[in-house]
N, CA and C atoms as a LAMMPS dump frame, in Angstrom:
ITEM: TIMESTEP
0
ITEM: NUMBER OF ATOMS
234
ITEM: BOX BOUNDS ff ff ff
-5.0000000000000000e+02 5.0000000000000000e+02
-5.0000000000000000e+02 5.0000000000000000e+02
-5.0000000000000000e+02 5.0000000000000000e+02
ITEM: ATOMS id mol type element x y z
1 1 1 N 0.842 -1.185 0
2 1 2 C 0 0 0
3 1 3 C 0.885 1.247 0
4 2 1 N 0.341 2.289 -0.594
5 2 2 C 1.041 3.56 -0.654
6 2 3 C 0.034 4.648 -0.3
7 3 1 N 0.42 5.553 0.586
8 3 2 C -0.443 6.681 0.938
9 3 3 C -0.126 7.836 0.002
10 4 1 N -1.168 8.393 -0.609
11 4 2 C -1.011 9.487 -1.564
12 4 3 C -1.839 10.673 -1.096
13 5 1 N -1.185 11.844 -0.971
14 5 2 C -1.886 13.062 -0.585
15 5 3 C -2.465 13.719 -1.826
16 6 1 N -3.771 14.015 -1.789
17 6 2 C -4.447 14.707 -2.885
18 6 3 C -4.655 16.156 -2.453
19 7 1 N -3.778 17.068 -2.896
20 7 2 C -3.855 18.45 -2.408
21 7 3 C -5.154 19.16 -2.776
22 8 1 N -5.722 18.863 -3.942
23 8 2 C -6.971 19.521 -4.345
24 8 3 C -8.135 19.147 -3.435
25 9 1 N -8.066 17.943 -2.852
26 9 2 C -9.126 17.466 -1.969
27 9 3 C -8.72 17.512 -0.499
28 10 1 N -7.463 17.89 -0.231
29 10 2 C -6.918 17.977 1.117
30 10 3 C -7.158 16.692 1.907
31 11 1 N -6.831 15.55 1.275
32 11 2 C -6.986 14.263 1.954
33 11 3 C -5.951 13.273 1.456
34 12 1 N -5.78 12.21 2.232
35 12 2 C -4.848 11.149 1.897
36 12 3 C -5.644 9.896 1.557
37 13 1 N -5.259 9.212 0.474
38 13 2 C -5.882 7.948 0.099
39 13 3 C -4.808 6.876 0.043
40 14 1 N -5.213 5.643 0.314
41 14 2 C -4.297 4.506 0.23
42 14 3 C -4.544 3.768 -1.075
43 15 1 N -3.458 3.518 -1.816
44 15 2 C -3.545 2.874 -3.122
45 15 3 C -2.586 1.69 -3.134
46 16 1 N -3.024 0.583 -3.699
47 16 2 C -2.153 -0.577 -3.85
48 16 3 C -0.99 -0.166 -4.748
49 17 1 N 0.234 -0.417 -4.308
50 17 2 C 1.414 0.07 -5.027
51 17 3 C 1.515 -0.455 -6.454
52 18 1 N 0.926 -1.612 -6.744
53 18 2 C 0.962 -2.136 -8.111
54 18 3 C 0.178 -1.249 -9.089
55 19 1 N -0.669 -0.351 -8.569
56 19 2 C -1.458 0.544 -9.413
57 19 3 C -0.747 1.874 -9.665
58 20 1 N 0.464 2.014 -9.142
59 20 2 C 1.225 3.252 -9.311
60 20 3 C 2.502 2.996 -10.091
61 21 1 N 2.941 3.992 -10.827
62 21 2 C 4.206 3.904 -11.541
63 21 3 C 5.016 5.153 -11.229
64 22 1 N 6.213 4.985 -10.659
65 22 2 C 7.019 6.156 -10.311
66 22 3 C 7.506 6.897 -11.551
67 23 1 N 7.649 8.199 -11.416
68 23 2 C 8.197 9.024 -12.487
69 23 3 C 9.713 9.029 -12.345
70 24 1 N 10.413 8.668 -13.403
71 24 2 C 11.874 8.63 -13.384
72 24 3 C 12.39 10.067 -13.273
73 25 1 N 13.235 10.326 -12.282
74 25 2 C 13.724 11.697 -12.086
75 25 3 C 14.791 12.089 -13.107
76 26 1 N 14.94 13.379 -13.267
77 26 2 C 15.984 13.966 -14.105
78 26 3 C 16.954 14.716 -13.194
79 27 1 N 18.097 15.064 -13.725
80 27 2 C 19.112 15.804 -12.962
81 27 3 C 18.495 17.034 -12.305
82 28 1 N 18.82 17.259 -11.047
83 28 2 C 18.402 18.379 -10.189
84 28 3 C 16.991 18.237 -9.609
85 29 1 N 16.275 17.146 -9.946
86 29 2 C 14.95 16.907 -9.356
87 29 3 C 15.062 16.552 -7.881
88 30 1 N 14.028 16.889 -7.131
89 30 2 C 13.87 16.379 -5.78
90 30 3 C 13.41 14.935 -5.93
91 31 1 N 13.984 14.019 -5.151
92 31 2 C 13.662 12.601 -5.286
93 31 3 C 13.345 11.974 -3.936
94 32 1 N 12.649 10.838 -4.001
95 32 2 C 12.392 10.007 -2.826
96 32 3 C 12.88 8.61 -3.154
97 33 1 N 13.548 7.992 -2.184
98 33 2 C 14.025 6.62 -2.356
99 33 3 C 12.848 5.693 -2.045
100 34 1 N 12.501 4.822 -3.004
101 34 2 C 11.324 3.965 -2.84
102 34 3 C 11.677 2.497 -2.642
103 35 1 N 12.955 2.135 -2.807
104 35 2 C 13.415 0.755 -2.607
105 35 3 C 14.77 0.772 -1.931
106 36 1 N 15.108 -0.329 -1.284
107 36 2 C 16.439 -0.486 -0.717
108 36 3 C 16.545 -0.013 0.72
109 37 1 N 17.771 -0.049 1.223
110 37 2 C 18.004 0.264 2.631
111 37 3 C 17.756 1.729 2.969
112 38 1 N 17.778 2.623 1.977
113 38 2 C 17.528 4.049 2.206
114 38 3 C 16.078 4.444 1.932
115 39 1 N 15.21 3.454 1.822
116 39 2 C 13.792 3.697 1.513
117 39 3 C 13.222 4.778 2.427
118 40 1 N 12.438 5.674 1.841
119 40 2 C 11.783 6.808 2.498
120 40 3 C 12.671 8.039 2.591
121 41 1 N 13.967 7.926 2.319
122 41 2 C 14.842 9.099 2.352
123 41 3 C 14.522 9.999 1.162
124 42 1 N 14.774 11.289 1.324
125 42 2 C 14.554 12.251 0.244
126 42 3 C 15.829 13.058 0.03
127 43 1 N 15.943 13.634 -1.157
128 43 2 C 17.111 14.438 -1.47
129 43 3 C 17.018 15.01 -2.867
130 44 1 N 18.166 15.408 -3.399
131 44 2 C 18.24 15.992 -4.736
132 44 3 C 19.155 15.147 -5.602
133 45 1 N 18.703 14.875 -6.821
134 45 2 C 19.491 14.107 -7.782
135 45 3 C 20.517 15.042 -8.418
136 46 1 N 21.789 14.79 -8.127
137 46 2 C 22.865 15.649 -8.614
138 46 3 C 23.293 15.312 -10.028
139 47 1 N 23.358 14.005 -10.338
140 47 2 C 23.767 13.593 -11.684
141 47 3 C 23.315 12.162 -11.937
142 48 1 N 23.376 11.782 -13.221
143 48 2 C 22.975 10.437 -13.644
144 48 3 C 24.111 9.837 -14.452
145 49 1 N 24.422 8.569 -14.162
146 49 2 C 25.436 7.827 -14.904
147 49 3 C 24.844 6.464 -15.238
148 50 1 N 24.445 6.273 -16.49
149 50 2 C 23.777 5.052 -16.939
150 50 3 C 22.513 4.813 -16.119
151 51 1 N 22.482 3.761 -15.321
152 51 2 C 21.28 3.432 -14.538
153 51 3 C 21.428 3.789 -13.061
154 52 1 N 22.389 4.659 -12.745
155 52 2 C 22.608 5.074 -11.367
156 52 3 C 22.542 6.593 -11.259
157 53 1 N 22.132 7.046 -10.079
158 53 2 C 22.074 8.477 -9.822
159 53 3 C 22.857 8.829 -8.573
160 54 1 N 23.471 10 -8.603
161 54 2 C 24.154 10.526 -7.425
162 54 3 C 23.158 11.437 -6.715
163 55 1 N 22.834 11.069 -5.463
164 55 2 C 21.791 11.767 -4.719
165 55 3 C 22.383 12.377 -3.455
166 56 1 N 22.091 13.664 -3.237
167 56 2 C 22.446 14.297 -1.965
168 56 3 C 21.205 14.252 -1.095
169 57 1 N 21.24 13.415 -0.061
170 57 2 C 20.098 13.258 0.832
171 57 3 C 19.975 14.468 1.748
172 58 1 N 18.775 14.682 2.303
173 58 2 C 18.581 15.815 3.204
174 58 3 C 19.465 15.721 4.441
175 59 1 N 19.945 14.537 4.754
176 59 2 C 20.872 14.342 5.882
177 59 3 C 22.258 14.903 5.556
178 60 1 N 22.498 15.267 4.278
179 60 2 C 23.797 15.759 3.84
180 60 3 C 24.661 14.676 3.222
181 61 1 N 24.25 13.429 3.408
182 61 2 C 24.989 12.29 2.867
183 61 3 C 24.79 12.216 1.348
184 62 1 N 25.851 11.891 0.611
185 62 2 C 25.775 11.714 -0.841
186 62 3 C 25.892 10.221 -1.133
187 63 1 N 24.936 9.7 -1.907
188 63 2 C 24.911 8.271 -2.208
189 63 3 C 24.724 8.054 -3.699
190 64 1 N 25.235 6.922 -4.184
191 64 2 C 24.982 6.477 -5.55
192 64 3 C 23.927 5.382 -5.459
193 65 1 N 22.775 5.62 -6.101
194 65 2 C 21.646 4.696 -6.022
195 65 3 C 21.157 4.358 -7.422
196 66 1 N 20.612 3.174 -7.579
197 66 2 C 20.017 2.802 -8.856
198 66 3 C 18.808 3.694 -9.132
199 67 1 N 18.656 4.129 -10.374
200 67 2 C 17.526 4.997 -10.731
201 67 3 C 16.188 4.329 -10.442
202 68 1 N 16.13 2.999 -10.549
203 68 2 C 14.865 2.312 -10.287
204 68 3 C 14.485 2.365 -8.811
205 69 1 N 15.423 2.777 -7.944
206 69 2 C 15.159 2.941 -6.518
207 69 3 C 14.613 4.33 -6.208
208 70 1 N 14.541 5.211 -7.227
209 70 2 C 14.168 6.609 -7.025
210 70 3 C 12.891 6.981 -7.763
211 71 1 N 12.189 7.956 -7.226
212 71 2 C 11.076 8.555 -7.976
213 71 3 C 11.147 10.071 -7.78
214 72 1 N 10.642 10.774 -8.769
215 72 2 C 10.643 12.234 -8.713
216 72 3 C 9.602 12.703 -7.718
217 73 1 N 9.923 13.74 -6.975
218 73 2 C 8.985 14.354 -6.062
219 73 3 C 8.654 15.747 -6.556
220 74 1 N 7.426 16.124 -6.387
221 74 2 C 7.012 17.473 -6.736
222 74 3 C 6.846 18.257 -5.448
223 75 1 N 7.414 19.437 -5.415
224 75 2 C 7.255 20.271 -4.234
225 75 3 C 5.836 20.815 -4.207
226 76 1 N 5.202 20.732 -3.052
227 76 2 C 3.851 21.269 -2.898
228 76 3 C 3.924 22.761 -2.662
229 77 1 N 3.096 23.514 -3.372
230 77 2 C 3.029 24.964 -3.213
231 77 3 C 1.763 25.269 -2.438
232 78 1 N 1.932 25.944 -1.326
233 78 2 C 0.762 26.282 -0.509
234 78 3 C 0.465 27.744 -0.557
């Protein structure tokens, strides 16, 4: 299950993860780690090399992660 916030409706819904497809991030996108030991961490994608991305996590740590472990995040504007 995945919880998804719907800003237009100001509510959260739960969706079976098989019904969702992550958006592959591009350089400089905000990202969320969706697989692996760093799951749930967020940061910025600094660069891409083949199927791996260099991510600076909000903790300040820089990691090389497989792109399939990442999804693009959109910043919410309030």
